[in-house]
N, C-alpha and C positions, 0 to 999 in steps of 0.2 A: 625847465629851468635849471641852471647850473649852480649847485649848492655845495658849499664847502663846509664841512663840519669840522671845526678846529679843536685840537687837543682832545680828541676822542680815539681811545684804543679799543673800545668795546664794539664799535660799529653799530650800536643801538640806534642812534638818531639817523645816521647815514642810511642804514637798511630801511628805516621807516620812510624816509624820503624817496628811496628808490622803489619801494612798493607802490608809491603813489605816482611813479613814473617819471621822476626828476633825475637828472644826471648828478647824482650826489656822490661826493667823495669825502672820506675821513682823512685827517692828517694828524700824526703825532709823532714824537720822537720814539715812541715805542711801537713795535709791530702790532698789527690788528689781532685781536683774539679770535675773530671769525675770519671771514675771506679776506685775503690780501689783495684780491682782484681790484678793488676800489678803494685802495688805502695807499696813502703817500707817507712813507717814513721819512721824517725830516722836520726841519723848522718851518712852521706855517707861515712865518713872515717872509719867507723866500717865495712864496706862491700867492699871496693875497692879491697881488696885481694882475693875475692871469686871467681876467675877464669873467669873474663869478658874479652871479646875480644876487646871491644871498649867502650869508655865513651865519651859522650857529656856532658860537665859541664857548668852550668850557675851560678857561685858563685855570691853571693849578691854583688851588686856594691855600696851600700850605702856609704861606707867609701873609695871607690877607684875612682869613676869616677870624671873626672876633672870638670864636670858641678857643683860640689860642692866644688871647690877649695877654696872659700872664708871661709869655715869652717875647712880647713885642720889643721890649727894651734892648734885648740881646740880638735882634736881627733887623735892625734898621737898614742896613745895606740891602738885604734880600728883599725887604718890603719895597724899598725904592725901585729896585729892578723888576719886581713883580708888578707894581703900579705902572712902570714904564711900558711893560709888555701889555698890560690891559689897555693902556692909552693907544698903543700901536694897533691893537685889534680893533678898538672902536673907531679909530680914524681911517681903517682900511677903505681902499677906493671901490666901494660897491654900494649899490642903493639900499639894500636891506641887510640889517645886522641885528641879531639877538645874542647877547652876551649873558650867560648865567654864571651865578656863584652863589655860595651861602651868604648869610649876613656877614658883610665884611667891610674893611676900611675903604673899599671903593666908594661907599656911600658918602663918606666924610672927605675923602681926598679927591674924588673926581666928580661925582654927582650921585643923587639919590636914585634908586631903581625906579623903573616906570611901573613895576608890578612885583608882588611877592605871591608865590604860589605854593602849594602843599601837595604831596603825593595823594592825599585823601580826596583832593579834588578831581582826581583823574582815575579813580578805582582801586587805589593802593591803601589798605587801612594802616597807614603809617604817617608819622610826623617828620618833616625835614623841610624847614623853610628854605625856599630857594627863590633868590631875587633875579629879575630879568630887567636888563638894559636894552632898550629897543631903538632902532632906527629904521623909519620907514614901514614899520609893521604894526598890526593891531595887537591889543592885549590878548592873551590867551583866555578862551572861555572854558570854564570847567565842564568836563564831560560826563563824570560819574561821581557825584559827591557821596562819599562813604563815611563822612566824619562821625555821624551817629553810631555806626557799627565799630568804627575805630576806637570810640571813647569808651565802649564796652570792654575793650581788650585791657590786659594788664600793661602797666607803664613800660615794662621791659620789652613787650611785643610791639607797641605802637611806636617806640622810640629805639627799635631794633638796631639801627645803624649806630646810634650813640652808645649802645651797650656791647657792641662787638668786642671780643677780647683781643689784646694786643697780638699782632701777628705781623709778618712780613707783607702780607697782602691786604691788610685792613684798609689802607688808603685807597686801594683799587675798589674794594667793595664799597667804600663810602662815596666813591666819585661816580658810580655808574648812573646813568639816567634811567629813571623808572620808565618802563615800556609805555605806560599810559600817557606820560608826559611826552615822550618822543612821538607817539602816534597823534597827539593833540597838535604838536608842532608842525608835523607834516601835513596833516589835514587842514590846519587853520592858517599858519604862517605860509604854507606852500600855496595857498589860494588867495589870501586877503592882503591887500596892501593899504597902509594908512599913512599919509604923508604928514600927519600932525607929529609924529615922534621923530623929529630931526635933530 
């Protein structure tokens, strides 16, 4: 299957799909942190019509996530542009799409997500609500529920990403896909198709 991983600079999801035998490519305005061999540096909207079977999209959440609601009134133009980008990704001409973002205004301005997942459902003892908007794909099934172990950890550990100190790369650390989630996407979305999520 020809898979496009949109707005990914880490290569995590791309590499998980490639390990399962898919022709997967990442695309981002930034160069890839890993191998550049299967990375397209540029605007993903320029290539969405190039015959992909599936897209896993990670649009930037800077102007969308409700965690930044206190600044919403000052960035209405940026929000409108971010929502326009999300709509363009969701309407891309391919049969299968999974778009992920934290809890955000996508839910109120476009539509509610099909699923909300957590890292602890996929083997990571951390909390970070992630919403999935799906087209032509099944819901993800948890693979390794470690919620009990996670709840025994101090709050700062289980909410590690929330408590990261300010830095130039904080946004990068917070935007990376957990490996357990990437592997679940490759194993499950790469093999199951559900036409109910249109």
